[in-house]
C-alpha positions in Angstrom: 0.0 0.0 0.0 2.9 2.4 0.8 4.4 1.7 -2.6 1.1 2.4 -4.3 0.6 5.6 -2.4 4.0 6.9 -3.4 3.4 6.0 -7.0 0.0 7.7 -7.0 1.6 10.8 -5.5 4.1 10.9 -8.4 1.4 10.5 -11.0 -0.7 13.2 -9.5 2.2 15.6 -9.3 3.0 14.8 -13.0 -0.6 15.4 -14.0 -0.8 18.7 -12.1 2.4 19.9 -13.8 1.3 19.0 -17.3 -0.3 22.4 -18.0 3.1 23.9 -17.3 5.1 21.5 -19.4 2.5 20.9 -22.1 1.4 17.4 -23.2 3.3 16.8 -26.5 2.0 14.2 -28.9 5.1 14.3 -31.0 8.8 14.4 -30.2 11.9 14.3 -32.4 14.0 11.2 -32.8 11.1 9.2 -31.4 9.1 6.0 -32.2 5.4 6.7 -32.0 3.6 4.5 -29.5 0.6 3.9 -31.8 0.0 2.5 -35.2 2.5 4.9 -36.7 5.2 3.0 -34.8 4.5 -0.3 -36.5 7.5 -1.6 -38.5 9.7 1.1 -37.1 13.1 -0.2 -35.8 15.9 2.3 -34.9 14.6 5.9 -34.6 15.2 8.1 -37.6 17.9 10.8 -37.8 15.3 13.2 -39.4 14.2 16.0 -37.1 10.9 17.5 -38.4 9.8 19.0 -35.1 12.7 21.0 -33.6 13.2 22.2 -30.0 12.0 25.3 -28.3 11.6 24.3 -24.6 11.7 21.3 -22.3 8.8 19.0 -23.2 7.3 16.1 -21.2 5.2 13.4 -22.9 3.2 11.1 -20.6 2.0 7.9 -22.3 1.0 4.4 -21.5 -0.3 1.1 -22.6 -2.9 -1.5 -21.6 -3.5 -5.0 -22.8 -5.8 -7.9 -21.8 -6.4 -11.3 -23.4 -9.1 -13.9 -23.4 -7.5 -17.3 -23.4 -9.1 -20.5 -24.7 -6.2 -23.0 -24.8 -5.8 -26.7 -24.2 -2.6 -28.6 -23.4 -1.7 -32.3 -23.2 1.3 -34.7 -23.0 2.1 -38.4 -23.1 4.8 -38.5 -20.4 5.3 -41.5 -18.1 4.2 -41.4 -14.5 6.8 -39.7 -12.3 6.2 -40.0 -8.6 6.9 -37.0 -6.5 7.3 -39.2 -3.4 3.8 -38.7 -2.2 2.0 -40.6 -5.0 1.4 -37.6 -7.2 2.3 -37.6 -10.9 4.8 -34.8 -11.5 4.1 -34.9 -15.2 0.4 -34.5 -15.0 -0.6 -31.1 -16.4 -2.9 -28.8 -14.5 -6.4 -28.3 -15.9 -6.9 -25.0 -17.7 -10.0 -23.5 -19.2 -11.4 -20.4 -20.9 -11.2 -17.1 -19.2 -9.5 -13.7 -19.1 -5.8 -13.3 -18.2 -4.5 -10.7 -15.8 -4.6 -7.2 -17.5 -1.2 -5.6 -17.9 -0.4 -1.9 -18.0 2.7 0.3 -18.7 3.5 3.9 -17.9 5.9 5.8 -20.3 7.5 9.1 -19.6 9.5 10.8 -22.4 11.2 14.1 -21.8 12.8 16.2 -24.5 15.5 17.8 -22.3 17.2 19.9 -25.0 17.7 19.8 -28.7 18.5 16.2 -29.7 18.5 14.8 -26.1 15.6 12.7 -24.9 15.0 10.6 -21.8 12.7 7.6 -21.7 11.4 5.8 -18.7 9.1 2.8 -18.8 7.3 1.5 -15.7 5.3 -1.7 -15.5 2.2 -0.9 -13.5 0.8 -4.5 -13.8 2.5 -7.6 -15.2 2.1 -11.3 -15.0 5.3 -12.0 -13.0 5.5 -9.1 -10.5 2.6 -7.9 -8.4 4.2 -4.6 -7.5 4.9 -1.5 -9.6 8.5 -1.5 -10.9 10.6 0.2 -13.4 11.4 -1.8 -16.6 14.2 0.5 -18.0 15.3 4.0 -18.6 17.9 5.7 -20.9 19.1 8.9 -22.5 19.3 9.1 -26.3 21.5 11.8 -27.8 21.1 12.8 -31.4 22.7 16.3 -31.2 25.5 17.8 -29.2 24.3 21.4 -29.1 24.4 21.3 -25.3 28.2 21.5 -25.6 28.0 24.3 -28.3 25.5 25.1 -31.0 26.3 23.0 -34.0 29.0 21.0 -32.2 30.1 18.1 -34.3 27.1 18.7 -36.6 28.4 16.7 -39.4 28.9 13.6 -37.2 25.6 14.0 -35.4 23.7 14.2 -38.7 24.3 10.4 -38.8 25.3 9.4 -35.2 23.3 8.5 -32.1 24.3 7.6 -28.6 22.1 5.7 -26.1 23.1 5.1 -22.5 21.1 3.7 -19.6 19.7 0.5 -18.0 17.9 -0.4 -21.1 16.5 -2.9 -23.6 19.6 -3.8 -25.7 19.4 -3.7 -29.5 20.3 -7.3 -30.3 18.4 -8.4 -33.4 15.2 -6.9 -34.9 12.7 -9.2 -33.2 12.6 -7.1 -30.0 11.1 -4.2 -32.1 8.1 -6.4 -33.0 7.5 -8.2 -29.7 4.9 -7.3 -27.0 6.6 -5.5 -24.1 4.2 -6.3 -21.3 1.3 -4.1 -22.1 2.9 -2.5 -25.2 1.4 -5.0 -27.6 0.4 -2.7 -30.5 3.6 -3.4 -32.6 3.1 -7.2 -32.4 0.8 -8.5 -35.2 0.2 -11.7 -33.1 -0.5 -12.3 -29.4 2.6 -14.3 -28.4 6.2 -13.5 -28.8 8.8 -15.9 -30.3 9.8 -19.2 -28.7 13.4 -18.0 -28.0 12.6 -14.5 -26.8 15.9 -12.6 -27.1 15.2 -9.7 -24.8 17.0 -8.3 -21.8 17.6 -5.0 -20.0 21.2 -4.3 -18.9 23.3 -1.2 -18.1 24.6 -0.5 -21.5 25.9 2.1 -24.0 25.2 2.0 -27.8 26.7 4.0 -30.6 24.9 4.2 -34.0 25.7 5.5 -37.5 22.9 5.8 -40.0 23.4 7.1 -43.6 21.8 6.3 -46.9 20.0 3.3 -45.5 23.1 1.8 -44.0 22.9 1.1 -40.2 25.8 0.2 -37.9 25.7 -0.1 -34.1 28.2 -1.1 -31.5 27.2 -1.8 -27.9 28.6 -2.8 -24.6 26.8 -3.8 -21.4 27.7 -5.0 -18.0 25.9 -8.2 -18.7 23.6 -8.0 -15.6 19.8 -7.7 -15.4 19.9 -7.2 -11.6 22.4 -4.6 -10.6 24.7 -4.7 -7.6 28.3 -4.6 -6.4 28.5 -8.0 -4.7 30.3 -11.0 -6.3 32.9 -8.9 -8.1 34.5 -10.7 -11.1 31.7 -13.2 -11.5 30.4 -11.3 -14.6 32.3 -9.7 -17.4 31.1 -7.2 -20.0 28.9 -8.3 -22.9 29.7 -7.0 -26.4 27.1 -6.8 -29.1 26.6 -5.1 -32.5 24.4 -4.7 -35.6 25.0 -3.9 -39.2 22.3 -3.6 -41.9 20.5 -1.9 -44.7 17.0 -0.3 -44.6 15.7 1.6 -47.5 12.4 2.7 -49.0 13.3 1.9 -52.6 10.1 3.4 -54.0 6.5 4.1 -53.0 5.7 0.4 -53.0 8.8 -1.4 -51.8 10.9 -1.2 -48.6 13.7 -3.6 -48.0 15.6 -4.2 -44.7 18.3 -6.7 -43.8 20.3 -6.8 -40.6 22.7 -9.0 -38.8 23.3 -8.9 -35.1 25.8 -10.6 -32.7 26.0 -10.8 -28.9 29.0 -12.2 -27.0 29.7 -12.7 -23.3 32.6 -14.8 -22.0 31.7 -15.0 -18.3 28.5 -14.4 -16.3 26.9 -15.4 -13.1 23.8 -15.9 -15.2 23.0 -15.6 -18.9 20.0 -13.2 -19.4 19.7 -13.0 -23.2 16.7 -15.4 -23.3 15.5 -14.9 -19.8 15.6 -11.2 -19.4 11.8 -10.5 -19.8 10.5 -10.4 -16.2 6.9 -9.4 -17.4 5.9 -12.8 -18.5 4.6 -14.6 -21.6 1.1 -14.5 -23.1 0.2 -18.2 -22.9 -0.7 -18.6 -19.3 -0.1 -21.9 -17.4 0.4 -24.0 -20.5 2.5 -27.1 -19.9 2.5 -26.5 -16.2 2.2 -29.6 -14.0 -0.1 -30.0 -11.0 2.9 -30.3 -8.7 4.5 -27.0 -9.7 4.5 -24.7 -6.7 3.9 -21.5 -8.6 3.0 -20.3 -12.0 5.8 -20.5 -14.6 5.6 -16.9 -16.0 7.6 -18.0 -19.0 5.2 -20.7 -20.1 5.1 -21.2 -23.8 8.6 -20.0 -24.6 12.0 -21.6 -24.0 15.3 -20.6 -22.4 18.4 -22.7 -23.6 19.8 -22.3 -20.0 23.5 -21.8 -20.9 26.0 -21.8 -18.1 28.2 -18.7 -17.9 29.0 -17.8 -21.6 27.1 -17.2 -24.8 27.7 -16.4 -28.4 24.5 -15.5 -30.4 23.9 -14.4 -34.0 20.6 -13.3 -35.5 19.8 -12.4 -39.1 16.6 -10.5 -39.9 15.2 -9.9 -43.3 12.2 -7.5 -43.7 10.4 -6.7 -46.9 7.2 -4.6 -47.3 5.7 -4.4 -50.7 2.4 -2.5 -50.9 0.2 -4.3 -48.2 2.4 -7.4 -48.0 5.0 -7.7 -45.3 7.6 -10.4 -44.5 9.8 -10.6 -41.4 12.2 -13.4 -40.7 14.5 -14.7 -38.0 17.6 -16.9 -38.5 19.3 -17.3 -35.2 22.0 -19.5 -33.7 23.3 -19.3 -30.1 26.0 -21.3 -28.4 27.0 -21.8 -24.8 28.1 -24.3 -22.2 26.0 -26.5 -19.9 27.2 -25.0 -16.7 29.6 -22.5 -15.2 33.2 -23.3 -16.3 32.1 -25.8 -19.0 34.4 -26.0 -22.0 32.0 -28.0 -24.0 29.4 -26.0 -26.0 26.0 -26.8 -27.3 23.8 -24.8 -29.7 20.2 -23.8 -30.3 18.8 -22.7 -33.6 15.7 -20.6 -34.2 13.8 -19.9 -37.4 10.7 -17.8 -37.8 8.8 -16.3 -40.7 5.9 -13.8 -40.4 3.8 -13.1 -43.5 1.3 -10.3 -43.1 -1.2 -8.6 -45.4 -2.4 -5.2 -44.4 -5.4 -3.5 -46.1 -8.2 -1.1 -45.6 -7.9 2.7 -44.9 -4.4 3.4 -43.7 -3.8 -0.4 -43.5 -5.9 -0.6 -40.4 -6.8 -4.3 -41.0 -4.5 -7.2 -41.4 -4.3 -11.0 -41.6 -1.2 -13.1 -41.2 0.6 -16.2 -40.3 3.8 -17.0 -38.4 5.8 -20.2 -38.3 8.4 -20.5 -35.6 10.7 -23.4 -34.7 13.5 -23.8 -32.2 15.8 -26.8 -31.7 18.9 -27.8 -29.7 20.3 -30.0 -27.0 19.1 -29.7 -23.4 22.6 -30.8 -22.3 25.8 -31.9 -24.0 25.2 -35.5 -22.7 21.9 -35.8 -24.6 22.3 -37.9 -27.8 19.5 -36.1 -29.6 18.1 -32.6 -30.0 14.6 -31.5 -29.0 12.4 -29.4 -31.2 9.7 -26.9 -30.4 7.4 -25.9 -33.3 4.7 -23.2 -33.3 2.2 -22.0 -35.8 0.1 -18.9 -35.4 -2.6 -17.6 -37.7 -4.1 -14.2 -36.8 -6.3 -11.3 -37.7 -6.1 -7.7 -36.4 -8.0 -4.4 -36.6 -6.8 -1.0 -35.6 -10.1 0.5 -34.5 -8.2 3.8 -34.1 -4.4 4.3 -34.4 -4.3 3.8 -30.6 -6.6 0.8 -30.2 -5.8 -2.7 -31.7 -7.9 -5.8 -31.4 -6.5 -9.1 -32.5 -7.3 -12.8 -32.5 -5.0 -15.8 -33.3 -5.1 -19.5 -33.4 -1.9 -21.0 -32.0 -0.6 -24.6 -32.1 2.7 -25.5 -30.4 4.3 -28.9 -30.1 7.3 -30.4 -28.2 9.3 -33.2 -29.8 12.3 -35.3 -28.8 11.9 -34.9 -25.1 12.6 -37.9 -22.8 9.7 -40.1 -21.6 10.1 -38.8 -18.0 9.7 -35.2 -19.1 6.4 -33.4 -18.9 7.1 -32.1 -22.4 7.2 -35.6 -23.9 4.7 -35.4 -26.9 3.6 -32.1 -25.4 1.2 -29.7 -27.1 -0.9 -26.7 -26.5 -3.3 -25.1 -28.9 -6.4 -22.9 -29.2 -7.6 -19.4 -29.5 -6.2 -16.1 -28.1 -8.0 -12.8 -28.3 -6.2 -9.6 -27.3 -7.2 -5.9 -26.9 -4.3 -3.4 -26.8 -4.3 0.3 -26.2 -1.2 2.5 -26.5 -0.8 6.3 -26.5 
C-alpha cells in the first residue's frame, strides 16, 4: 500500500504539472507509441519538429487477453514421493488473463537529447509496480556548443542507460508487457531474445546503412557484490534499410551478442513481465505459475555467443519478417564443451483497408537444440500462429489468433514428452 501511495503521488504531481510543461503528442527522434510506430526499428535521424523548450510526454499502454487453450502430453508417470504424478498437467479452461499496464515518460531535455522511462504498473510476473528500464538518447551535441560536431551528429546517435539492448530486430516487434500494439500476433517468439542491462550504444545511419556497437555490464539485476563473476557483454548490428520506391521497402540486418563469463545468462530470460500463454505445460505439482510458459530458455551456463539475421520486406500491403538465429554456450559454469540452439521464424502479413488498419497473417516458428551436451539427440519446439487484427483507431488494436505449439524429442520422463498446446487467443491493446 505504501508503494502504491508513493506511486500515486508521483502520478498526481505529474498530471498537475502537465499544463506547465504541455502534453506533447510528437517528439523528435522518437518512435510513435501507436500504429505509426509499426514496422519502425531504430529511430530516424530526421528531425521535423525541432526544439523550443523542455517537453514532457506522458503515455502508457494497456492489454488484456481472453485465453481458450488446451494442453496435453504423453509422459510416463513420475512419482513426487507422495504418490502424485509430477508430469500430470494442471487443468486449464477459458477465461481472461490478468490485464497488464505500462507507464511511459519521455522528456525532451534539450535539442536532440531525450530521456525515456518505462514502468510496469501491472505484469504477469510481478505484483508490484516496478521500473522496466530508462535511458538517454543523444542525437545532437548542441548542449556543448551550437552545431558542435554537426556533421557527425547528422548520422550518429548515442544511447546510455539501464535499457533494452538492441540485439536483433525481433525485439522491435514483440509485446513488451502491455505495449502489444507493434506485435501482429498475441505471443512473442519461442526463443525470446530480450534483456535489459546497463549499456551504451553508438549508432551510425546514412543512406540506409545502419551500424551499431554496444557494450553492457551483462547484468539484469544490478549490484556490487560478487565482483569478477560477470564480465562485460559486447554486441553489435549492421544492416541496410531503404524505402526503394513508394511500393517497396527492404531491410536486412545481422546482429551478434557475446559474453565470456557471467553469473547468469540473461539474453533469453531477461523478460520479467511474463509470456502471453498462461499456465500452458504446467504440471499439477508446480508450486507456482511459470511466468515464461510457452517459450524456451536454452539455459546456458556462464557464456554465450549468439547471432541473429533478420530480413524484412514490405511491398504494398504485403509484409515479410524473418529470424535466422544461432546461439552457443556451455551446460554449466566453467564448462568448456558447448552446445547450440537454432531458431527460425517467418511472419507473412497482409495489411489492407484505410491506412492499412486491418491485417491478416501467419507465423511459423521453430527452435531446436540440446538440453545438455550429454543428450544424444536434439529436442524441437514448433509453433504455428494464424491471426487477424483491426486498428479501431491508431491507438486501439484488437487481434485474434489460433496457436498450435508442439514439443518433440523430449525424454519419456519429461512433462514435455509429446507435449502440445493449442487454441484461440483474443487480445485488446491500447497504446498512447
